[in-house]
N, C-alpha and C positions, 0 to 999 in steps of 0.2 A: 181275586183269589185263584180263579182258574188259570189266569195268565201266568201267575207265579209258578204254579205246578207245571205248566207247559215249559216255562223257561228252565226250571230245575231239571226236568226230564231231558230237554235239549242239551243242557250242560253236561249231564251224565252221559248222553250219547256221544258228545264230542270228546269227553275225557276217555271213555272206554274205547272209542275208535282210535284215538291217538295212542293209547296204550297197546292196542292190537298191532298197530303199525310199528311202534317203537320196540316191541319185544323181538329179541334175536333168536331165541330157541323156538323151533316149530311147535313143540308140545305146549309151550307157554302161550304161543300165538293162538293155538286152537282153544285153549282154556279161556283166554281173554275174549276170543270171538264168541264163545258161549255166553260170557257175561254181557257182551254187546247185544246178543240176541235177546236176552232177558230184558235189558234196558230198553231196547227198541219195542219189545212187546208191551212194556209199561207205557212207553210213549204213545203207542197206538191205542191203548186202552184209555189213556187220558184224552186222546183226540176222538174218542167215541167211535172207534173202529174195532169192535171186539172180534170180528171174523178175521181181520188181518192180523190182529194180535195173537190169536190162537195159531194161525198159520206160521207166523214168525216164531212163536214159542216152540212149535214142533220142528220146523225146518232150521231156523236160524240159531237156536240155542241147543238143539239136541242132535239132529241128523248131520248137519254140515260139519260141526266139530268132531263128531264121531268118525265120519268118513276121513277127515284129515288125520286124526290120530291113528286110524288103521293104516292109512297110506304111509305115514311117517314110520310106523312100526315095521311095515313090510320092507321099506327101503333100507332102514337100519339093519334089519335081519339079513337082507340080501347082501349088504355091504360087509357084514361079518363073515358070511359064508365064502365070499370071493377073496377076501383078504386084501391087504394093501396092494395097490397097483404102482408100478414104477414107470 
């Protein structure tokens, strides 16, 4: 039973990582990266590593996507201020 849960968690990790790479829009990539962080936290919990799971939940699913979204927002805002380049 435990092996089946680990296999399902690994398949979810593979699917969400593939979706993060396949996404073209940076905002969508950040959101899928957040989902990947949650799925990795679930995998670490299944593998009986709760401290790693909590760290992954905080950093991988909250902090890193937030920083990426803020960076994308700043770049897009700066691009609008400068206007199109020739």
